[in-house]
N, C-alpha and C positions, 0 to 999 in steps of 0.2 A: 504493500500500500504506500501511496505517496503521502508524505507528511503534510504537504501543503493542502492536499485535498481533505485530509482529516481535520484541518484547522478551519475549514469554511463551512459553517452550518447551512443547511438547506432552507431553514426557516429563520425569521427574525422574531423579536418579541412582539412585533405588531401583528403577527399572524396567529397568535394564540387566542384561545377562547376567553381568557381572563387577563386583566391588566398586569403587565410586568414592568415594574419601575415607572409607572405612569407619572404624569405631572403632579399628582397628588403627593407623591413621595418627595421629601426634601431633596434639593439639588445635591447636597453633599453626600447623600446616600445612593443616588442613582448609579454613579459609575461602578461601585463595587457590586451592586446587584446585577447590573448588565454584564459585567465581567464574569460573574458566576453563571448567568444565563447563557452566555455565548459558549463557555466551557461545557456546560451541561448539554446544550443543544448539539454541539459538534460531536461530543462523545456519544450521545444518543443516536446520532446518524450512523455511527459505526454499527451499533447493535441492531439497527433497523435496515441495514443495507442487505438486500436480498442476493447480491452478487458475491458476498463474502461467506466463507465457511465459518463454522463456529470457532475453529482454531484461529483463523485470521482476525475475527472480531475480538477474541480474548487477547491476542497479541497487540492489537491496536489500542485496546483499553489499558493494557499494561503500560504502553508508552505514555498514555495520558497521565497515569498515576506516577510514573517515574519522573515526568516533567513537573507535575504539581508538587511532588515531594522533594524536588531539587536534585534529583539524580542525573537528569539530562536537561537539555534546553531544546528538545526536538519539536515540541508542539506549541505553536504560537499562542493559542488561546489559554493553554495551561500556564505558560510563562507569565502572561498578563494577569491571570488570576492569582498566581503565586505571589507576584509582586504587590498587588493591591491588598491581598490578605496580610502580608507582612507589614505593609504600611499602616493598615488599620488594626494590627495586632489581633487578627481573627484566625481561628483554627480552620484547617482544611477538612475537618472531620465530616462535615455535611456533604462536601463534594466527593469525598471518598465513599461515603455511604451510597451516593447516587451511582458511582462507578460499580459498586457491588450489585445494584439493581440491573445495570446494563449487562453485567456478566450473567446475571440470571436470565435476561432476555436472550443472550447468545446461546444458552443451553436449554432453556425451558420454554415449551410452546403450549402447555396445557396446565390448568389449575383444577385440582380435584374438588375444592370446596371454597366457600367464602373466606374461611380462616386462612387458607393458603394465599388467597388473593390479598387479604389484608396484610399478611406477612410481606408480600411483595411491595405493597404500598408503603410499608414502614421504611423501606429503602428507596423507593422510586418517587415518593410524593412528600412524606413527612419532612425529610431533610430540607426541602425547598422553603417551607414555611419557617422552620426553625432557623435557617440561615438568615432570612429577612428579619426575624425577630432579634437575632443576635446582633445584626448590623445596627439595629435601633437601640440596643442595650436593654431589651425587654426581659422580664423575669421568665424563668423556665416554667412558672405556674401557668403561662399562656400555652404551653406546648400541647396539653390534652385537647383543647378546643382547636388549636391549629392543626394538629395531626388529623383530627376528624374531618376538618374542612378540606385539607389538602388531599386526603384519601378520597373524599367524595369527588373532588375535581378530577382526580385520576380516573376513577371509575366512570364518571360522566364521559370522559374522553374515550374510554374503552367501549362504552355502549354506543356512542356516536359513530365510532370507527370499526365496529365489530365485523361488519361485512368486508371492508377493505383489509383489515388486519388478517382475516382468514384467507382471503383470495391472494393477497400479495406476499404475505409472510408465513402463511400457515400457522399463525399465532392466534390463540383463542384465550381471552381473559375471562370469558363467561364460564363460571364454574361448571364442571362436568356433572356434578350431582344435581345442580339446578336444571340443567338440560334434561337429564334422565328423569327427574321428578315429573316433568311435563310430557314425557314420552317422546322426546326429540333428541337430536345429536348435533355435533359440530358441523356436519355436512349441510345442515339447514341454513347455516350462515352464508353459504355460497349462492343462495337464491336471490332473485331480483326483488322478491317481496317476502316478508316473514310469514311463515305459516302460523295458524292460530296457536299452536303449541309453543313455537319459538317466541311469538309475541307475548304470550302469557309469562314465559320465563323471563324475558327482558324487562317486562313491566314490574315483575316482582323484585328483580334486582334493583331497578330504579327506585322502587319504594323503600327498599332497604338502604339504598344510598341516601334517600331523603332523610332517614334517621340520622345519618352521619352529618348531613347539612344542618340538621337541627342542633346537634351538639356544637358544631362549628359556628353556629349563629351567635354564640356567646363571645366569640373572640373579640369583636370590636369593643365590647364593654370592658374587656380585660386589658387591652392595649393602652399604654400610658401616652405614647406619642400621638398628638392630635392628628397629624397628617396620615400616619399609618392606620389610625382608627378609621379614617375615611376610606382609605384604600381597602382595608379588610371588610368594611361594611359593603362596599361596592362588589367585592368578590363574593361575599356571602349572598347578596341579593341575586347576582347573576347565576350563582350555583342553584339557588332555589328555583329560579325561573326555568333553567335548563332541565333540572331533574323533574320538575313538574311536567314539562313537555315530554320527556322520555317515558313518563308513566302512562302516556296516552298515545304516543306516536310510534311509527315503524321506522327505525333507523336504516333499514335496508332500502326502503322505497320513498321515504319522505326526508325532507331537509330538516334536520334537528338543530343545526347551528343557527345562532341568532344573526340576522342581518344587522349591518352597522347602525341604521337608524334606531332599531330596537335596543341595541347595546347602549347607545347614547342615552336613550330614554330611561332605561333601567339604571344606568350609571348615575343619572341625576337623582333618581329615587334613592339609590344606595348612599349617595353623599348626604342627602337629607336625613337618612336613618343614622348615619355616622355622627352627624352633628347632634342628633337627639341623644345618642349614647353618651357623647362627651358632655352635653349639658346636664344630663341626669347625674353623671359621675361628679361633675363640678358642684352640683346642688347638694349631693350627699356629703361632699367634703366640707362645704360651708356649714351644713347642718351639724356635722360632727364637731367641727371646730367651735361652733357656738355652744356646744354642750361641754366644751373643755376636754374633749377626748383626744 
């Protein structure tokens, strides 16, 4: 593999379902979040490359880790992230956890049950939220809600892309026991339209993902940074809208991604909800101080 190709991600942060270092985030924090994103996206492209063998994917991911940990300077995005982490005195632990998830993708194409899927999300999704929280100096007490929200975002992406993942990568994140319970199988994901059995399965997973969104809904009220509170409120709102859509639609035959005008509209709603979270928290602090607590 060519190192230059490995360093150029196929997507940018503007192509994602959810905001990544949007203008809501303070300017001083955006460069490190974007450096993290570019590293993660480029590494993820290796794991998702259908032209590479598992061995080639693992070798490429090892090169990313070697550069991130200072053993080489081979990978540009890893060098950039390593430098800014050192400047900000941040650990590479979350990026290393994501590399672990990508190694799982290189070797594993099926998930037996929801617990296995959540184990994957603990490495593929939770580290993203934890990193952003660390950048802002937030308490680890926010991690439970953040992990739930980030895992929900990951599974939403899995449901949206379940047909393409199966056809292009032979990768299925829909738990096998959930498919079997409805009397269907992975081959049903290759159809142009979901069968009633597959649709029932996908809708049940969406409902379960909605429970994760509900836990993650608490995150904005726990975040101390005002601008990050707004960002997380927007993400939580978009997650709720998307998961509600997935509970009723067919991702094989219908568009389940939100068009930009709707994203903008729900972003405004999310900002309003974030402001309410912050106002309630400020009111509670004033009340507590008035009591001499």
